Structure formats: C-alpha cells, structure tokens
N, C-alpha and C positions, 0 to 999 in steps of 0.2 A: 355145602357149609354155609354159603351166603343165606340160603333159605333158612337153615337152622338157626342161625344167628337172629335173623329177623323174627322168626317165630318166637324165639326165646325173649327177644326185646319186646315183642308184642305181649307176651305173657306177663313180663316184668312191669310193663307200663300200663297194663290194662286198667288198673285203678286210677290212672291219672289222665285218662283221655277225655274226660268231660270238658266241653267248651273249646276243644281244638278242632280246626277245620281239617279236611282231608290232607292238604299239602303240609300243614304243620305235622300231622301224625306221620306222614312218610318221612319227614326230615328226622322226627324223634326216633323213627324206627331205622334210620340209616346208620351205616357204619361210621360216617362222618361224625355224627352226634356222639355215637358211642366212643369213638376215639378221642373225640374232644373232651368228652366228660372224663376220659381216662388220662388227660393232660397232654394230648398230642397237639403241639403247637401248629403243626401244618394242618391238621384237621380243624383246629380252632380258627386259623386264618381263612380256611376254605369255607367253614361254616359262617364267618362274618361276611364273606363275599355273597353267600347265598341269601342272607338277610338283607344286605345292602342293596342288592340288585333285584330282589324279589323273584329270585330264580327258583321257581316251583313252590315258593311260599308266599305268603303276604308279606310285602316289603316292610321291614321293621329296623330302622336305623339304630334304635337303642340296642336291639339284639345284636346287630352288626358290631357296635361299639364294644359291647360286652365281650364278645368272642375275640375281636381284634386285641382288646386289652389283655385278655388271657394269654394270647400268643405273644404279644409284644413284650410282656413282662418275662417271658421266657427267652427274649433276645432275638425273636424271629424278625428278620429285617423287612420282609415284606409286610408283615402284619404291623410293624412299627411305622412303616411308610403309609400304610393305609389308615392307620389310627391318626397319624398326623394330618392326613387329608380330611378326615372326619371333623377334627377340631378346627382346621383352617375353614371348611365349608359350613361349620355349625350344623352338622347332621347327626342327630342322635345325642348330641351334647350341646352345651353352650358354646357358641363360637369363641375360639381362644387361639390366637395366633402364636402366642408364647408357647402354649402346650403343642401346637403344630411343629413349631421349630424344635422343641424338645425331643419329640419322637422322630422327626426327619434326621436331627443330628445323631440320635442313637443308630439309626440305620446307616446313615452316611458314613459315620466313623468305622462301620464294619465294612465299608466299601461298596455298599449297594448303589449302583448308578442312578437309579430312578430317585432314591432319596437324596442323593447328592445334588441331582438336578433341581429337585423340589427346594432343598435348602438354599441353593444358589438363587433361586427365584425369590425366596423371602428376603434374602439380603439385597438382591437387586432393587426390590420394591419397597423395602424397609417395613416388612410386616412381621410383627413379633420380635424383631430385632432392629437395631438402628441400620438405616439404609447404608450399605457398604459395597460398592461395585467391585472392589478389590476381592473381597470374600466371595461375592457372587461369581467372579471369574474363576477364582480357585476351585470352587466346587463344581462349576461347569466343566472346567478342564479335567478334573478327576474323573467325571463320568464320561466325558468325551473320549478320553483316552482308553476307555473300556469299550469303545465303539457304540456307545449309547446314542442313537440318532437324535433323540430330542435334546440331549446335552450339546451334541455337535451343532445342531441348529441354533441353541441359545448362545453358544460360544461365538458362532459365526456373527450372530446379531450384535454381540458386545463389540467385536471388531468393526462391524459395520457402523455402529453408532459412536464408537470411541468411548465406550464406557469401561473404566477400570483399565484400559489400555489406550495407547495412541490409536486414533482412527486408522484402520488399515484394510482397505477393500480387498486386497489380495488374500489376506488371511480370511476375511469373511467369506470369500468365494471358496477357499479351500475347505472350510468347515461346512459351509452350506453344501458343498459338492459331496462331501463324505456322507452326510445325512441323506442328501437326495438319492444318492446311488443305493442307499439301503431301502429306498422307497417312502421315506418320510415326506408326506404331502406338503407340510409347512415349509420344509427345506427346499422341496422342489419349486414351490411358488417363490420363495425368496431368491433362489438361484435364477429363476426366470427374471425377477426384477433387475438383478445385477446385470444380465445380459441386455435387457431392454434399456437400462440407463448407461450401460457401457462403463460400469464401476467394477474395477478389479479384474476385468476382462474386456477385450474389445467388444464395442457395441455390436450386437447380433440379434436382430429381431426374430430371425427364424429360430435360433436357439432359445430365445425367450418364449416363443410360442410352444416349442417342444417341451420345456419344463412346466409351463402353465398347464399345457394339456395333461401332463403326467399327473400333476396335482388335481386338476379339475376332474379327471376320470376317476379319482378316488373319492369324489363328492366334496372336496375341500372348497368351501364357498369363496374364499378369497381367490384360489386359483381359478375358479369359474368365472368369477367377476373380472379378473385380470385378462382371462382369455376372451371374454365378451368384449372388453375394451380394445384388445388387439384387432378383433374382427371389425369393430365400429370405425376404428381409425385406419384400418388397412395397413397395419404394422406386422411384418413377418408372414402375413397371409393376404389374399386378395380381400379388398374391402367387402364386407358382406353384413348389412345391417340385420338381415334375418338370423344369421348365426349369432351375432351380437345379442339379439333379443333372447334367442334360445338359451344362451349361457347365463345371461342376466336372470332369466326367469327360473333357471334351476336353482341358483343361489338365493333368489328372492323368496322362493317357496320355502326355503330353509330358514327364512326369517332374518337373512342378512341384510341390514339396513342399507349398506352401500349399494348392493345389488337392486334392492327395492327402489332406491332413488334413481339409479341409472335407468332402470326399466320404466320408471315414471317419465323420465326425460325423453326416452324413445317414443312413448305415447304422445307426449306434448308436442314433439317435433314431426311425428309421423315418420319415423325412421324404422324400417323393418316391420312395422305394424301400421294399420290404418291410423291416421291422426285421431287422438281421442283425449280431449282434456279431462273428461270424467275418469277415465282409467288412470291418467297421469295423476290426477289428485288422490285417487284411491291408493296408489302405490306410495306416493309421497307421504300420505297420512300414516301408513303402515310404519314407515321408517321414523316419522315424527314421534309415533307412540313409543319408540325406542330411544327417544331424545337425541336422534341423530341430527346434527346441527345443519349439514347441507340440506337435508330434506326439509328442515324448518325454513330455511332460507327460500328454497324452491317453492314451497307451498305458500309462503308469504307473498312471493311474486305472483302466483296464481290469484290470490285474493286482491293484490293491487291491481291486476289487470282485469279481474273478473273473468277469469278463464276456468271454466269447469266448476266454478262456485260463484255465488253472487259476489259482485265487486264490494270490497270492504276494506278500506284503508286501516281502520282500527285493528282489525284482525290481522292485516298484513304487518303493521307495526309490532303487534304481540309476538308474532312468529319471528320476525327479523330480530327482535330483542332477544328472544330465547337462543337464537343461534349466536347473536353478538356476544352474549354473556358467557357463552362457552369458549369464546376466543376465536370464533369462526369468522375470518376476515371478510368474506363475501357478505355474511349477515350484517357485520359491522358497517361495511360500506352501504348496503341497502338501507340500513336504519339512518345513517347519516343523510342519505338522499331524501328519505321521508321528512327529516327535520329541515333540510334545506328547502324542500318544496312546500312544507307545512301540510302534509298528507297524513292524516290520522293522529297527528300531534300538532301542537301550536308551532308555527314556523319559528325556527331558532337556528340561525347560523352558527352560533357558538357550539351548540350541541352537534350540529352537523360536522363542524371541524373536529370536535372531540372524537367522534366516532371514525371519521375518515383518518384521522391520525393514528388511532389504534390499529386500523387495517393496514395503513401505510408502513408503520413500524413493524408489522409482521411480514412486510415485504410484498404485500398484495398490490399488484400493479394498478388495478382500477381504483383502489383507495389512494394510492400515490398521485395518480393523475387527477382524481377529484379534489384532493388536498392542494395540489398545484393550482388548480382553477380557483379555489377560494383565495389563495394567496395573490393570484392575478387580479382578481376582482376586488380584494379588500373586503371580503365577507367573512365575518366572524373572527377575522384576524386583521391586523394592520396590512394594508396593501404593500406588497413586497415582491417585485418581479424576480429578484434574485432567488428567493425562496421557491417561487412558482417554477423557475427554471430547474432548480435543484430537485424538486419532486418529479417534475415532468421527465427529467433525464433518468431518475431511478426507474420510472415506468417504462421509458422507452428503451433503456438497456436491457430490459427483460423481454424485449420484443412486443411490447403492448402497443398496438397500432395507434390507439387515441393519444397515448402519451407521446409517441413519435410525431404525430400530426401536430400536437400542441407545442412540442419542443421546435419543430419546424417553424411554426407560426411565430414564436418568440425570436427566433433568428431572423426571419424575414423582417419583422418589425423593429428589431434591435431593442427588445425589452428584456432587461436582466442579463443580457449578453450583448457583445458588440454586433452591430448589424452585419449579417453575412448571408447573402442570397444562396451561395454554394451550399452552405451548412443546411439552410432551409430546404433546398432541393434534395439533399441527401436524406434528410429525415422524412420528408414528404414521400420520397420514393420507397423507403423501406415500408412505410405504412401503406402506400398505394398498392404496392405488390402483394400485401396481405389481403387487399380488397377493401380497405377503408375508403368509403365514398367521399369523405371530407378531404382526405389527403389526395385522392385521385383528382378532385376538383381543383384544389390548391395547386397540384403539379401541373395541371393544364393551364392554370393562370400563369405560372411562372414561364411556361413555354410561349404563351401568347404575348407576354410582355417582354420576353428575353431577359428574364431576371435570374442570374445564377446559371443559366444555360444559354446557348445560342437560340434566338428567336426562331421558332418553329411552329407554324400554325397547325400543320398536319399532326405533329405530337400533341398540341394543345387540344385539337379535336378528339384525338384517340383517348386522352385522359378524360375529357369532359364526357365523351360517350360512355366510357366505363362507369363514371359516377351516375350519369343520366339513366343508364339502363338498370341500375340498382334502385332507381326511383328517387335519387338525391335531387331535390327540387332546384337547388343552386346550380348543380351541374346541368340540369335540363335547361335552365334559363341561359346559361353560358354557351350551351351547344346551340340553342336557338339563335343566340347573337352571332355565333360564327356563321350559321347559315344566312342570317339576315345580311351580314356584311360580305359573305363570300370569302371568308378568311379560312384557308385549310380545306375547304369544300366548295364545290360550285355553288354560287349564290342561288338561294332557293328560299323565297319568302314563304312558300307553303310549308316547307320544313321547319322554318323558323316559328311559324304560327303553331305548328303541331307541338313543338317542344315548349314554347311558352305556355301553351294551353295546359300541358301536363303538369308544369310547375305551378301555374295559376290555380288549377283545380285542387292542388295539395294546399293552397292557402299561402303560398309564397308571394309576398307583396311585390318584389321585383319582377317576377313573372307576370303578376296581374297587371302592373304598370306597363310592361313592354307589350303585352298582349293588346292593351288599350291602345297603345300608340299604333299597333299594326291596323286596328280597325279605324282609327282616326286618319290614317294615311291611306287605307285601302290597299295594304301590301299583304298579299297572300290570302286575303279575305275580302269580300265586297266591302267597299268603304261604308262605315256605318257609325255615325257620331254617338247615337244612343248606346250602341255596344261599347264604344270607347269609354263613355261616361260611366257605364256600368262596371267596367274593369278598373277604371281609375278610382272610382268610389270605393271599391273593395280594398284596394291597396291603401287608399287615404284613410279609410276608417280603422285600418290596422296601425295608423300612425306613420305610414311610410311617407317620408317627406316629398319625394319626387312624385308620388301618386297624388299628393295633396296639391302640389304645384300645378300639375297637369289638369287635375279637376278644376282648380281655380281658373285656368286659362280657358277651359270650355265654358265656364260661366261668364267670363269676361267677353268672350267672342260670341257667346250664344249658340254654341254648337252642341247639339244633342240635348240641351236643356234651354229653357227660356233665359235670354240675356239678363244677367243679374250681377251688377258690379259689387253689390254688398256681399253676395255669396263668394264672388271671386276674391275680394278682399279677406274674407273670413278664412278661406282655404290657403290663400298666400300667407296669412299671418300664422297659421298653424305650422306650415312648413318653415317659414322664416325663422320662427321661434325655436325651431330645431337646428337652425344653422344652415338651411339649404340656401345657397347663394343666388340661384335663380329666383327663388321665391322672394328673398330679400330685395333683389333688384326690381321684380314685378311689383312688390308692395310699394317700394320707393316711387315707381312710375305712377301707381294709383294715386299716391298722395300728391305727386307733382301735378298731375292732371285734375285732381279733385274728383276722381271716379270711385263711388262706393263709400268715400270718406270725404269730410270737408278738405278743400285744397290746403295743403300745408307743406311748403317747401322745406321747412326745417325737418319735418318727419321724412320727407323725401330724401334729404341728404343723410339723415340718420341711418336709413335702410340701405341707401346706396353705399354709404360707408362700410356698414357691416359686410355687404357683399364684396366690396372692394378689397377690404382687409383680408378676406380669405383668398384673394387672388383672382376673383371674378373679373374678366376683362370688361364685360359689359357694365358691371358695377363701377370699375375704375374710369371707364369713359364717361359714364353718366355723372360720376362725382366730379370729374374734371370739368365737365360742361357746366355743372352748377357753380363751381368756382369762377370759371370764365364769365358766366353771366351774372354772377352775384345774386343767385337765387338760393335762399335759405341759409346763406353764409356770406360774409363780407366778401365782395368781389376781390379775387386774388389770382392774378395770372400765374404767379409762380407756383401756387398750389395746383392750378389747373395743369400746368406743364408737368408737374411731378406725377400726376395721376395718369395723364396721357402717356407719359414715358413708361410707367409701369405696365400699362396694357400694350403699348407698342412693342415693348421688349419681349412681350409673349407672343407677338406676331399678329395682333389684332389690327386689321386694315383701317377701320374707322379711326382708331387711336393714332395710327401712323399718319394718316391724312390731317387729322387735327393738330398733331405735333409738328408736321411740316408747316401747317398754316401759322403756328405760333412762331416758328423761326422765320418764316417769311415776313411776318408783320412786326417781329421784335416784340412780342408779348410774353412777358414772363422770363424771357431770355433774351440775350443779345441778338440783335438781327443778324441772321446767317443764312444767306441764300443757299450756300452748298449744303448745309444741314437740312434746310427746307427741301431741296431736291433729293437728298438722300432719303428722307422719310417719305415724300411723295412717291419716289420710285418704289419703295417697299410696299406702299399701299396699291400702287398701280399694277405691280407684277403679280399681286393677288387678285386682279380683276376689279378693284375698286374703281368705279367710274369717275367719282370726284378726284380721286388721287390721279387717274389717268389724265383727266382734263387739266388739273393743276400742273402736272409735270409737262403736259404739252404747252401750257402757258409759259412756264419757265424757260422752255427751249425757244418759244416765240419771241420772248422778251430778252433772252440772254442773261437770265439771272441765275447765278449758281452754276451755270453751264455756258459754254460757248453758244451763241445763237446758232440755231441748227434747224432749218425749215424741214428737212427730212424727218428729224426726230420729232418735231411738233406735229406734223401731219400724221405720223405714225401713231402717236398717242391720242390725238384727237379722233383719228379713225377708230381706234380701240374703244374709246369712250362711246362714240357715236353708235357703235354695234350694240351696245347695251341698251336697256329700257331706260329712256329718259322721260321727263316731262317736256312739254313744248319749250318751256322757259329754259331748261337746262340745255336743250339742243340749240337754241338761239345763242345762248352765251358761248357755247363751244365754237360755233361757226363764226360768231362775231369777232372772236379773238383775232382770227386770221383777216377777215374782211375789213374790220376797222383799221388794222395795221396797214393794209394796202391803201386804203383810200385816204389815210391821214399821213402817210409817209411822204417826205419831201422827194426822195428819190424813189419814185414808184417803180421805175424801170429795174433798179437793182433788187428790190424786194420781190418784184413779180418773177424776175428771172431765177431767183432762189427757189421759188415755190415751183415754178414750171419745170426746171431742172430736177428737183426733187421728185416731182410727180412722174417725170419721164423715167427716172431710174427704177421707179416702183411699177412702171407699166407692164401689164402681162402680154404674152405673145398676141392674143386676140383682143384688140381694144373693144370695150363695151361700156355702157352707161347705165347707171342706176340713179334714181332720184329719190331724194327724201320727200315724203308727202307733204312736208312743211317747207319745201325749198323755196317756194315763191314767198313765203311770209318772211323767211330769213333774209332773202334779197331785198324785200321791200323795207323791212325794218332797218337794214343796214344802210340803205340809200337815205332813208329819212333822217337817220342819225348823222349822215354825212353832210346833209345840207340843211339841217334845222338843228342846230347845236344848243348846248345848254344855255348859252347866252340869250337866246330867243325865248326859251322856256321861262327863264328868269324875268325877261321883259314883259312876257305876256302876264306872268303872275303878278308883276309890279302893277301893270295897268289894271288888273281886276281889283287890287287893293285900294288904288286911287279912287276907283269908281264907287266902291262900297265901303261904308264905315266899318270899324272893327267888328262890332257885335253882328251887323248884318253879314259881314264876311264869313264869320264862323257859321251862321245858319246857311249861307250859300255854300260853303265848303261842305257842310254836312249834306246838303241837297245834292251837289254834284257827285258826291261819293256814293249816293244811293244807287240801287239797282237800276232804277228808272232812268238815271242820267249817266250810267256807266259807259254806254257807247258815245254819248254826245260829248263828253268832256274828257276822254282819254287824250293823251298828248298826241297820239298818232292820228286820231280822228280830227283833232283841232288843226293839226298840220294840213291834212287833206281839205278841211273846210276853208282854211286860209287860201289854199292854192286854187281850189275849184269851185268855190261858191259862186263866183261871178258867171261862170260858164254853165252852171246848172241851177236854174232858178228854184228847183224843188229841194235841192240839197239842204239848204238852211232849215226849211220846214221839217224835212225828215229828222235832221239831227236834233232839233229842239223840241219836237213834239212829245217825246217821252217824259220830259220833266217840266213842261210849262207850269203845271199846278204848283209845283215845288217852288219854281223860281218866282211865281207871283206872290206866294206867301213870304219868300225870303227878301223881296226888293220893293221899294216904292215905285210909283209910276215914273218920277224923275229918274231913278236909278235905272229903271228899265230902259228909259230913252237914251240914257248916258251909255248903257251897255249896247244898245243897238247902234249907237253912232261909233262905238268902239270897233265894231266888227269890220267895216270897210277899211277903217284906218289901218288896223293891223294886218288886214289882208294885203293891202297895197305894199306895206313895209316889208312883209314876209315874202311877197311874191317877188320883189326885187332881190331880196337876199338869196331867195331860192335859185333864181335864175343864174345868179352868179356862182353859187355852190355847185349847181347841177353842170354848169359849163365846165367847171374845174374837173368834176368827176368824169365827165364824158372825154374830156382830153386826156386824162389818165387812161381811160378805157381804150382810146385809140393808141396810146403809147404802148400799152400792153399787147394790143393786137399785132403791132409791129414786132414786138419781141417774141411773140409765139411764132410768127413767120420765120424769125431767124432760128429759133430753137428747132423748128421743124426741118429746116434745111441742114442744120448742123448734126441732128440726132436721128434724122429719117423718122421722125415722130409720126406714126400712122394714125392720124386722127381725122375721121371722116365727118367733121362737124365744124361749126363756125368757131372762130378763134375765141369769141367772147364765151362760147360754151365751154371751151377747154379751160379758159381762165377761171370762170365761175366755179366749174367743178373742182379745179385744182384747189382754190382757196377754201372751198367748202369742205374739202376733204373726202370727196366722193371716189369710190372705185367705178370702174366701167363695166357695164354689161353690154350685150351685143347692140351695136348702134343700128337703129331701124331706117333712119332716113339721112340722106345727104341734102342739105338745105337747098342746093340749087335745083336738084331734080324735084324735090317735094314741093317746092315753091310754085313751080309751073303747074303742078297737078292738084294742088290744095285749093279748092274754090273758097273755102272759108277764109283763108289767109288773104286771097285775093279781094274778097269783099272788104275785110278789115283794112287792107292797104288802101283800096280805093275810097273807102269812107273817110279815112284819115286825110288822104290827099285832096279829096273833094272839099274838105273844110278849108280852113286857111292854114296851110301848112307853114306859112310864115310865122304863125304865132307860137312862140316858144312855150307859153303856158299850155297851150292845147297839146303840143307835142309831149311835153312832160305828163300832162294828164293821161293822154293816150298810152304812153309807155306804162305808167304805173297802174292805171286801171286795168289794162289787159294783163299785167303781171298777176292780178289777183284772181284771174279765173282761166287763163291759158295754161295748158301744160308746158312743162319746162322747154321742150323742143320748140314748140310754137312761139314761146316768149322770145327765145333767141332769134328765131327767124323774123319775127315781126320787128324786133329791135334793129336787125340787121337791114331789113328793107327800108325802114323809116330813115335810118342813118345814112344809107348808101345811095338812095335814089334821089327823088325830087327834093327831099328836104335836107340833104346833106350840106347845102349852103347855109341854111338857117342855122344848123348845129356849128 
C-alpha cells in the first residue's frame, strides 16, 4: 500500500518537481507530508522537526516554523512548545520572547512538562515576561511533579539558589537526586557539586566523583571539567594530573571555555603535560574568544610576564580590563596592580584602590589583602591602619595566606590593633603551614626572639629553612645568621656564607652586606677585602644603609679600596640621612677629627645627637664626651652625665666607666664615691680595663668602699692581663707602689698586701714578670725621691736664667724630638744624680739639641745655664740621698714583715723577700721559680763580676751605690736585679746603707 501511495503522490506531484532536490522530493513524497497536508497535527509537527533539523532534507527553519504553526494552532502541545522555542531562538522567524512565552503557555496550560519548564525559565530570567521567581518556581514544580528530569533539576537549582523560595540545600539535593537518578547529566553534575561542597548532604568527595563521572560519561562538559578538577586536586580520587588533563581536554574540545582555561593552566604549570607556555596561551586564547573572564585574566598575566607571547604590559592591561569589566575579581585585582605599579598605564594609586575595592567587595581575598596594603601605606587613600587590619582580616579569615601574614605583622607591630605577639604568631603559623614563605620567615623570627612563643632557636631554624628552601631571600639571610652565630644549629661559617650568597645573588641587600662582612672578616671564606667591598657596594647602591655604612668604613680604613676619607664621608652621609645610627656616629667622628670634611665640632655634635637620640650607645657616649669637653657645645657636665647615664643604663662599659668618673670627681653630679664604685664595677665586670683599674684604685684608696688590698690587687691584676699601653701599665702599678712608699705606716700597708697575696697564692708558687717591670720600679723610685717640689724648683731656675721670650723658644726647643731624651724629667733626674761620676753623660744628653739651644740662648745665657747644672746637681743629690735612705729603710722593714708572714702562713716563697714584696705590690702572679738566690749567686759569674766591680770602687759613696742599683735595674732581668740589690745591701756595703 505504501508503494502505491508513493506512486500516486509521485504522479500527483509530477508537475511540481522542478527546482526540488532529491531529499525535498522524498519528503514531498512521504506520508508525513501527505498527512500534514491533510491537517494531521502530529504529522505537521513531525514535518517541522524534519525541516528544523535538516533530517533528510535541506535544513529550513522557515518551513519548520510553517509546519509547527499549523500543528500549534490545532492545540498540539509539542508543536506549541517547538514553535515557542523557534520564537525564543529567532530561528525561521524574528526573535520574539513574547511570542515564545505565548506558545509555551499554551502548551504548559495543557500540562505539557517541557513547556512548563520552558515557561518557568522565561519567568526566572525575565524573558518575554517580567522576571518572577515565584512563577518560575510554580511552573518548574508543575513539570517536576510529572517526573520531568529537567524541571526537577531546575527546581532543585531554585532551592539551591534561594530563588522564589528560602534557600534549602536539602530540597535542592532531593530534586537534583530525582533528576540524576533518571540519568539527567546536568542534575548528576549538580548533585556531585552538593556532595563536593557538603551542602544538603554530608560532604563526600567519593560520591561527588561518582556523580561527576556519570555526567562526564554522557559528554556533559561541566561534569567533565568538574571531574578533571577532582583529579587535579586529588579529591575523592588519587591525585592524577594526567587524568585531569584528559577530562579537561574532552570538555575543551567541545568548546567549553572553563575547560579550555583549565587546560591552558595545566600547560602553563606543566601539570599532567610537558610545560608549554605556547600551548597555554593557545587554550587561553580560545576561551578569551568566548569572552570568558578568567581566561582573559590568565592571558593578560602571560602578556605581563612575557610567557608564550612577547612581553606587553599594554595588552596585559587590555585583557585585565576586559575581565575586570565583567566583574571578574581576579581581573579587577590584576588591573589594580597594573595601576599601582604603573605598568601599561600611568601609575595611579587612586585607580589601583578603586579596582582593588571592587574585587575586595566581591569577597576576593587577594583584592582584600591588596586594599589592606594600600590603607597601611596610605597610597590612594588616607593612611589608616584600622582599615588595613579590617581588610587583612577579611582575607585572612578566608584562609588567604598573605592576608594572614599581613594581619600577623599588624599584631606584631601593634598597628591598627593592640600589640599582641601571641596573635601575631597565631596568624603567622596559619600562613606558614600553607607554605607562605614570608610567614615562615616571620614565624622563625618570633621563635628566635621569643616573642609570643618561648624562645626556641631550633624552631627558628626550622622555619627559616622552610622559607629559605623556597628561595625566599630574607629567610636565606636569617638562616645564614643562625649558622654564623651557632644558634639552633652547630656554628658553621661555611654554611652561613652559602645561605648569605643565595640571598645576595637574588639581590637582597641584607644578604649582600652580610656576605661582605664574611669576606672582610675571613669567616667561611678566605679573607678578601676586595670581595667585601664588592658586596658592600652592591648593597649600598640599592640604598641599604648598613651596606653604605660598611662601605664607608672600608674607604676610611683603606681596606679593599684606596684610603679615601671623602668617599667614606659620602657613604656615611647617605646612610646617616636614612637614619642609620652607626653611620651618624661615624659621620660625627669624621667631623670631629676633620677627616674628609673640614673639622667642625658643631657638625660632629649634630650627628652624634642624631645617633644618640635613636638610642645608639656609642652616639650617647660621644655626645656626652663633647659636652664634658665643651666641644661644639657649651661645656656642660650635667648634659655629659645625662648622656653617659643613657648609654650606661643600656650596659655600655665605656659609658659606665665615664659615669663612674663623673661621680668620683663630682662633675655634673654631687660627688658620690659609692655611685662611682657602682658604675666602675659595672664596667669592670664587662672586662673594661679602665673600669677595672679605677675600681682597683677605689679599693686602694678606700673611696666608696672599705679599703681592701685583696680586692685592689684582684682588679689591678684583671686590668694588667688586658692589652695596655706602657703608660697605662705604669699607672696601674704605681697606684700600689706609690701608696707603699709614701705611707707613714708602711708596715701596716705592706702587711695588708702581703697577706692578700698569700691568700691568693696557688699550690705551686711561680713567678712571671712584666717585660716593663724594671721601668715600673725605676719610675716609682724616681717619683719617691724626686718629688714635684724639685721639678717646680728646676723649672723656676730655668725661668730665672732665661727671659720670657727666650724661655718660650727654649721650651719649644726642648719639646722637639731632638731634645726629647735630654730634657725629660726622668733623664734630668739621672743627669743630676750621675753626671759627676760619668764625664761623658752630660755630652751625650745635650748633643742632640745643641743647635737648637744655641739659637734659643745668648752666650751669657748659656754660661748661666752651664753654671746652673752643678748647683742643681749638688742640691738634688743631697735631697736624693735623704729620700733614698728613707725608701730603703722602708724596704728593710718590709723584709722583716715578709719573714714574719712566712713564719705565720708557711708561705712557700723560694726567692728574696724584696722579690716577694715587689711582686706583691705590682700585682704579679707566680710562675715556676727558676733560681734560689743563695744557690744561684754562687754559680753566676756575671753577678760575681758585677758585685766585685761595685765593691772595688768606693762602696762607701752612697751616690755610686744608688747609681749602681738604678743603672743595673735598667738592663738586668728581674731576678738578677733583686739578687744584686740584696748583695749590695747585705754584704760589704750594708754599713753604708
């Protein structure tokens, strides 16, 4: 029959076939067409589908609309729905949402679920009707209750979004589930999302993957993309970047922009595929063509960085703006960054803030953190730490690591919030545990300093290492410091250098300066001043103040560079103007000394003050000194004391000693020996030699403390073990020696010192000698029998011989180098004592400055001067005999006391009593004694000759005896001095003494 009908149709239409193709002819010959022509609505709808889809015919939307209309006007619900769709899509007719709604309603009111769903959609999105979620919900529910899966999915979404009903995740899951169970791929994807997020059901990544897989296997691009995401993140399945790429690619090839963007990301990062920026750009670009905002932002980043495309900030800004104007928060943040940095656009903090704020108000954590930064720095907005904290907190509470780090910093510094180290540590830890390198470094610092946590160097090292191994330069520098100091790790300069170098090579100025220091000191590397200068310069040229200060020091000292005070001043000034207190102090010193700048005490004071006001102890001490001396400021002891006090309170030993001196002398404060002792002690206990010497003196003199020989010796010994100039050593020993030789009750004094020494005596007595010991004894004896009154007398005689003007010339002459030996007080004394016995002595002493004296004096004056010498010699010789006699009598008395002490204390001293005494008063310790004087004397031919030579002369001449003792003291070692003295005193010459 079908063949017959076709044949008939063929005959009937034969005259109308011109211009038709074969497919059209077949349709015309079909029973659908015949039935449609006869008014069969079902056939009409079917024929509409054939033309709409081009199913066996040339696709023709107009013909589709024609036949749909025919059927729709007969009340055919499916045709009505199809016709509504053609109007909605503008296919075969002009696009007309109102007509679409009209036909959807016709079908919906007849209970057709697809039409009901479509009508609900039109209400939900306000297309062809006013937007009305309640109406949308009404029609979705109508269809859903007929088990129409798409409607169930839409109804679930209304509950999910809280549209037309209160938000209800449980209801959303219910309706998604009903649709998913029917195999509806969109619902399967949505249900997977509910399981992933734990909304309406307990969170269950495995169930999420199950439903995503169901959806993906049906080719649904969102399901495929979500399944790829689960593989990328290892959620509900083992992490597998290759699988992630596979699913992203399936969706991307279908043109799904989100999948294309994700696939580009995998290529950019080299995850699951070889790293390939060109491929990344290609996939980003495909998504960008669809105006996908995230892809625009990512592609903009590639242009900013020049990855896979030529670097182009203008193109980056263009793409960031495209994304930003779509409301994409990351794009807004990136655009803000370009304005902040002035990249691709003129620098504009106000614009930066505007875009950061847009992103921040969308809840984007990076935008919030960046906006917080702008408030903290006062860029584009008034500076406001409270606002900064507010935005940092919003970012931090979302788990954004940088927001947490910055919030921690605000707590640490007490900016915008009360200072709270524990809160700082808490936020640093949250960020550090996410791998934020800045937070790891900061947390290490808190452990190192014991701020907010118990101090723990090992924990500090642990966190510094975490940051350092990520390449964070500041963490590398801090880890280097821990190795240099041996804090939390074994001390290791080589490791310190290694970490400093890593930071330095990244350009971190702190690392460069520290590496320079290691080269300067030869720690962990061969000492190399040129390398030190090189690294200091790198840091200095970045404006790093400490690098500038250190480079200035290298120029000042001429280390690694030619010595150049002007360059030193230049670098000190750069650092000083940045507020570096060391540089300020050093610059002050250059002004005080006139090095590299004209000498200017006022400028020196100005820079010392800047350093001092920052708490620099060196600056405070130097400023105090300037006030004490009246240099660059009016002399003011009270101000001096004030600045010394500030430094002393910080533990500076120099300041403590100076403050002690001010109390001792009553300068700027009421004289207070107890306070003087207190400050001298603080300095002394830090190893400050002057402080130790001064404290010893206070015990010697009983000032501010009870007189205590034991303590005096103790502190003098402490000071004597340190490096002193010859003058300083003399001064220390003279304190004790002068006291003994000038005391009325020498026995009492000597006994104090000898007992004190006996108490400190080690098990095995020994002797050590200061290489300057003989000079100390000599000077002490001279001071004993040639006092200040004799010096004054000699000076007076010189003034009487020479008129004032000539005296000035003469004074200048004898102060010259040529006359330095001839006219020092010590040598004048020896000249007075010994000139008569040594005819060449006078010539030797005066030869060096004859020429100067001839210019300074007339012939008459020279004659008067020549006459002066014998007269003063006679006078001084008589005085000296008397003084020496007194001294030796004291010596003998001390010898008796030593004998007594030895008997009482079983004092094991295998040497002469005078040796014991002189070692006691000079503060010497004992080393192994080599000789016993009685045995050695008999065996020592040199001493025998010396003795015989003296005795062969006129032993009865006291001056000769004195000369012999003193001249031998100048060249005999200490043991022989004492032996010779003993021999001369105790044998043939003892009666003379």
